[in-house]
C-alpha positions in Angstrom: -95.0 126.0 65.5 -97.6 123.2 66.4 -94.4 121.0 67.4 -93.0 123.4 69.7 -96.3 123.6 71.7 -96.9 119.8 71.7 -93.3 119.2 72.9 -93.4 121.8 75.6 -97.0 120.6 76.7 -95.1 117.1 77.1 -91.9 118.8 78.7 -94.1 120.4 81.8 -95.9 117.3 82.4 -92.5 115.4 82.5 -91.1 117.8 84.9 -94.1 117.9 87.1 -94.6 114.1 87.2 -90.9 112.9 87.2 -90.3 115.1 90.2 -93.3 114.0 92.2 -92.8 110.5 91.0 -89.4 110.2 92.7 -91.1 110.1 95.9 -93.9 107.7 95.1 -91.5 105.3 93.8 -89.7 105.5 97.2 -92.7 105.6 99.2 -93.9 102.2 96.9 -97.2 104.3 95.7 -96.0 104.7 92.1 -99.7 103.5 90.8 -101.3 106.5 92.8 -101.2 108.7 89.9 -103.1 105.8 87.6 -105.3 105.6 90.3 -106.4 109.6 90.8 -106.7 109.6 87.0 -109.8 107.3 86.9 -111.1 108.0 90.2 -112.1 111.7 89.5 -114.7 110.9 86.7 -117.1 111.0 89.5 -115.9 114.6 90.2 -116.1 115.7 86.8 -119.5 114.4 86.0 -120.8 116.0 89.3 -118.9 119.4 88.7 -121.1 119.4 85.4 -124.6 118.8 87.1 -123.8 121.4 89.2 -122.7 123.9 86.7 -123.7 122.7 83.7 -121.0 123.9 82.2 -117.8 122.2 80.2 -115.7 124.6 80.9 -112.0 123.8 82.3 -112.5 125.8 85.9 -115.5 123.9 87.6 -114.3 120.5 85.6 -110.7 121.2 87.5 -112.4 121.8 90.8 -114.3 119.0 90.9 -111.5 116.4 89.9 -109.2 117.9 92.3 -111.8 117.4 95.1 -112.2 114.0 94.0 -108.4 113.4 93.7 -108.0 114.5 97.0 -110.9 112.4 98.5 -108.9 109.5 96.5 -105.7 109.9 97.9 -107.8 110.2 101.9 -109.1 106.8 101.2 -106.3 105.1 100.0 -104.9 106.0 103.4 -107.8 105.3 105.6 -108.0 101.6 103.9 -104.4 101.3 104.4 -103.9 102.6 107.9 -107.2 101.5 109.8 -108.8 98.8 107.9 -104.9 97.4 107.6 -105.5 96.7 103.6 -102.1 96.3 101.8 -101.2 99.8 100.1 -101.6 98.3 96.3 -104.9 97.0 97.4 -106.0 99.9 98.7 -105.2 101.6 95.7 -107.0 99.4 93.3 -110.4 99.0 95.5 -110.3 102.8 96.0 -109.9 103.8 92.2 -111.8 101.0 90.7 -114.8 101.9 93.2 -114.9 105.6 92.4 -114.5 105.2 88.6 -117.5 102.5 89.0 -119.3 105.6 90.5 -118.5 107.7 87.5 -120.0 105.3 84.6 -122.9 104.9 87.0 -123.3 108.7 87.1 -122.9 109.1 83.1 -125.4 105.8 82.4 -127.7 107.3 85.0 -127.6 111.1 83.6 -127.1 110.2 80.0 -129.7 112.7 78.6 -128.6 115.6 80.5 -124.4 114.7 80.6 -122.9 115.5 77.7 -119.7 113.7 78.6 -117.7 110.9 77.2 -115.8 109.1 79.7 -113.0 108.2 77.0 -112.6 112.0 76.0 -112.4 113.2 79.5 -109.9 110.6 80.7 -107.7 110.0 77.7 -107.0 113.5 76.3 -105.3 114.1 72.9 -102.1 115.9 73.2 -102.0 116.8 69.6 -105.0 119.1 70.0 -103.0 121.2 72.5 -102.3 124.1 69.8 -105.8 124.6 68.9 -106.8 125.1 72.7 -105.6 129.0 72.3 -105.9 131.7 74.8 -107.2 134.7 73.1 -107.6 138.1 75.0 -110.6 140.3 74.5 -108.4 142.6 72.4 -107.7 139.5 69.9 -104.0 139.1 71.3 -103.1 135.3 71.0 -101.2 134.1 74.4 -100.6 130.2 72.9 -102.5 127.5 74.3 -104.3 127.7 77.7 -103.0 124.5 78.5 -99.6 125.4 78.6 -100.3 128.4 80.9 -102.3 126.3 83.4 -99.2 123.4 83.2 -96.8 126.2 83.4 -98.2 127.3 86.7 -98.8 124.1 88.1 -94.9 123.3 87.4 -93.7 126.3 89.0 -95.9 125.0 92.4 -94.5 121.9 92.1 -91.1 123.1 92.0 -91.7 125.6 94.8 -93.0 122.7 96.8 -90.6 120.5 96.7 -87.6 123.1 96.7 -89.1 124.8 100.4 -90.2 121.2 101.4 -87.3 119.0 100.3 -86.1 118.1 103.9 -89.7 116.8 105.2 -90.1 115.1 102.0 -86.8 113.4 102.4 -87.1 112.4 105.6 -90.7 111.4 105.4 -90.1 109.1 102.5 -86.8 107.6 103.7 -87.6 107.5 107.5 -90.6 108.3 108.5 -90.1 107.1 112.1 -87.2 109.5 112.5 -89.0 112.3 110.7 -92.0 112.0 113.2 -89.5 111.7 116.2 -88.0 115.1 115.5 -91.2 116.8 115.3 -92.2 116.3 111.4 -95.9 115.7 111.0 -95.7 112.3 108.6 -99.5 112.8 108.1 -99.4 116.4 106.8 -96.6 116.2 104.5 -98.3 112.7 102.9 -101.5 114.6 102.3 -99.1 117.2 100.9 -97.6 115.2 98.5 -100.7 113.4 97.6 -102.6 116.8 97.1 -99.8 118.0 94.7 -100.0 114.5 92.8 -103.5 115.3 92.4 -103.1 118.7 91.3 -100.6 117.5 88.5 -102.9 114.5 87.6 -106.1 116.6 87.0 -104.5 119.5 85.4 -102.5 116.8 82.8 -105.0 114.2 82.0 -107.5 116.3 80.2 -104.8 117.6 77.6 -102.1 114.7 77.5 -104.3 111.7 78.5 -103.9 109.5 81.7 -102.1 106.9 80.2 -99.3 109.1 79.5 -99.5 110.9 83.0 -99.2 107.8 84.3 -96.3 106.8 82.1 -94.5 109.7 83.5 -94.9 109.2 86.9 -93.4 106.2 86.9 -91.0 105.2 84.2 -88.4 108.0 84.2 -88.3 108.1 88.0 -87.7 104.2 87.9 -85.0 104.8 85.0 -83.3 107.5 87.4 -83.2 105.1 90.2 -81.7 102.3 88.5 -78.8 105.0 87.6 -77.8 106.9 90.6 -77.9 106.4 94.4 -78.4 110.3 94.9 -81.8 111.7 95.7 -81.0 114.7 94.1 -79.6 113.6 91.0 -82.4 110.9 90.8 -84.5 114.3 90.7 -82.9 115.7 87.9 -82.3 112.5 85.9 -85.8 112.1 86.2 -86.7 115.2 84.6 -84.2 115.1 82.1 -85.3 111.5 81.0 -88.9 112.9 80.8 -88.0 115.8 78.9 -86.1 113.6 76.7 -88.9 111.4 75.7 -91.2 114.2 75.0 -89.0 115.2 72.4 -88.0 111.9 70.9 -91.7 110.7 71.4 -93.1 113.5 69.1 -90.8 113.0 66.5 -91.4 109.1 66.6 -94.9 109.3 66.5 -94.2 111.8 63.4 -91.9 109.5 61.6 -94.6 106.6 62.1 -97.2 108.7 62.0 -99.0 107.2 65.5 -99.9 108.3 68.7 -98.3 110.9 70.1 -98.8 110.1 74.0 -98.5 106.7 73.0 -95.0 107.2 71.3 -93.7 109.5 74.3 -94.9 106.8 76.7 -93.1 104.1 74.6 -89.9 106.1 74.6 -90.1 106.0 78.5 -90.3 102.4 78.2 -87.1 102.1 76.1 -85.3 104.5 78.2 -86.1 102.2 81.2 -85.2 99.1 79.4 -81.7 100.6 78.4 -81.2 101.8 82.2 -82.4 98.1 83.4 -79.5 96.4 80.9 -76.6 98.9 81.3 -76.8 101.0 84.4 -73.4 101.0 85.9 -74.6 99.8 89.1 -77.4 98.1 88.6 -77.4 96.9 85.0 -78.4 93.2 84.3 -75.7 92.8 81.5 -72.8 94.7 83.4 -73.6 92.8 86.4 -73.1 89.5 84.7 -69.9 90.7 83.0 -68.6 91.6 86.3 -69.3 88.4 87.9 -67.8 86.2 85.2 -64.6 84.4 86.4 -61.5 85.6 85.4 -59.5 83.1 83.0 -56.2 82.2 83.7 
């Protein structure tokens, strides 16, 4: 049963991250997830200082607020300081992450927090975090319920905002011309990314969240020219990586999150080499001169 919960958790995270990652790749902001996962550290520390509790709810609220602030600062530096997007991402997350480390070091006697534990959760511990009712009924891991709720929200967000998200990603000038607020949809997308990242990294780890935000969408990008197909292929690649990664970790007796991330890299490599339209090997084969 533990294997089921671990694979289900990985699949839920893969679904959320893969769907949102497609939009991030098209906007050339693939590393925003990495920035958010590091920048939320001061929010977690501040939430603990205010509440004195390490319960998930205040931690998620504090981390979520910092995640939204991170996306705001990235856009602010990029738009008003005219810094390149990748540079604004790097400056923002390193600055906020450093503030989090300083807060932990200053309040080390009062804060019983470990930044490595906070940022790099272990997916293997998911089955231990059971949600037990007052009557003693076990409803399964609380993480699965949280991620299930987030997954539903992300699917509804993309379903009802598909046109707006599509246009603002592919042609923001046209979207603005027909009355779509590109700024509002940008922050809506970044809020969704922040919610997904914060809800996921506590249980599966920041590295795995970043891998699932980038690798499955990048794989899908190489395999299709249709955006709807890209979304579906991305989710499928993420789920396959979750299943295959778990059994790879069991086989080699290694890190589950590391194994899942490794499988996403293998998937991308295979698409890079053998994609019918963009595969390097197939392109070379097509370009070879015909022998007479």
